[in-house]
Every structure is written in structure tokens, then in C-alpha cells.
C-alpha positions in Angstrom: 17.7 15.6 -22.2 17.3 18.9 -23.9 15.6 21.7 -21.9 14.4 25.0 -23.4 12.5 28.0 -22.0 9.2 29.1 -23.3 10.9 32.0 -24.9 13.2 29.7 -26.8 10.2 27.6 -27.8 8.5 30.6 -29.2 11.5 31.7 -31.1 12.7 28.3 -32.3 9.5 26.1 -32.5 10.2 24.8 -36.0 13.8 23.9 -35.2 12.8 22.2 -31.9 10.0 20.2 -33.7 12.6 18.9 -36.2 14.9 18.0 -33.4 12.2 16.0 -31.7 11.1 14.4 -35.0 14.5 13.4 -36.2 16.1 12.4 -33.0 13.0 10.9 -31.4 14.0 12.5 -28.2 11.8 14.7 -26.0 12.4 18.3 -25.2 11.4 19.7 -21.7 9.9 23.2 -21.8 10.5 25.3 -18.8 8.9 28.4 -17.4 10.9 30.5 -15.0 13.4 27.6 -14.8 10.8 25.0 -13.8 9.5 22.2 -16.1 6.0 22.9 -17.4 5.6 20.7 -20.5 7.3 18.1 -22.7 7.6 18.2 -26.5 7.9 14.6 -27.6 7.7 12.4 -30.7 4.2 11.3 -31.5 2.8 8.5 -33.7 -0.7 7.7 -34.9 -0.9 5.1 -32.2 0.0 7.7 -29.6 -2.9 9.9 -30.8 -5.3 7.0 -30.6 -4.2 6.2 -27.0 -4.6 9.9 -26.0 -8.0 10.1 -27.6 -9.1 7.0 -25.7 -7.5 8.0 -22.4 -8.9 11.6 -22.4 -12.1 11.2 -24.5 -15.2 12.4 -22.7 -16.9 9.0 -22.8 -14.0 7.2 -21.3 -13.7 9.9 -18.5 -17.4 9.6 -17.8 -17.2 5.8 -17.5 -14.2 6.1 -15.2 -16.1 8.5 -13.0 -19.1 6.2 -12.9 -16.9 3.2 -12.1 -15.2 5.0 -9.3 -18.6 6.0 -7.8 -19.8 2.4 -8.1 -16.7 1.2 -6.3 -17.1 3.7 -3.5 -20.8 2.7 -3.1 -19.8 -1.0 -3.2 -22.0 -1.5 -6.3 -19.9 -4.1 -8.0 -19.4 -7.8 -8.4 -16.1 -9.5 -7.9 -14.6 -11.4 -10.8 -14.9 -14.7 -8.9 -18.7 -14.1 -8.3 -19.2 -13.1 -11.9 -17.5 -16.3 -13.1 -19.5 -18.4 -10.7 -22.8 -16.8 -11.8 -22.0 -17.4 -15.5 -20.6 -20.9 -15.1 -17.0 -19.9 -15.8 -15.5 -21.0 -12.5 
């Protein structure tokens, strides 16, 4: 796996983007010798997944679900199925 410093990224960003695009291989970016980011190939599907995963509405729902689970405000799948005649 290719590793480059932030200084190299700044100087050679276009070349590194072409490397990632053409080779479909990620590049690890380092700061002071430690990994801090990854430059990797990206498709439209990847963007959709990122938007879904990090979208504000999804994050809000995840927080609410976590709070409900902690407060024991949930129904098990088995009970849901029984209540709705699915079991």
C-alpha cells in the first residue's frame, strides 16, 4: 500500500488522484509519520452509502434508537410478529 506525507499530498495531489483512480488502490496519508487519512477510489454507490450513513436524519434516528434501547422502550421481533399474526 502506498503511503505519502501531507506535504507530498499537497505537492502531488493530482498525480496521487490519478494513481488512485487508475490503479483502484488506496493511498494512506500520514502526518508526522502516523496515518491520518486514506485517499481511495470512489463510485456513485459509495457516495450514496456515505450520504446515508452520515446524513443528519440517519444519525438522529440512530441516536433515538440507542436511547430507546437504553430505556428499554422497544419490542422484540418475536413479540412484534405475534402481535401482527406473523408468528
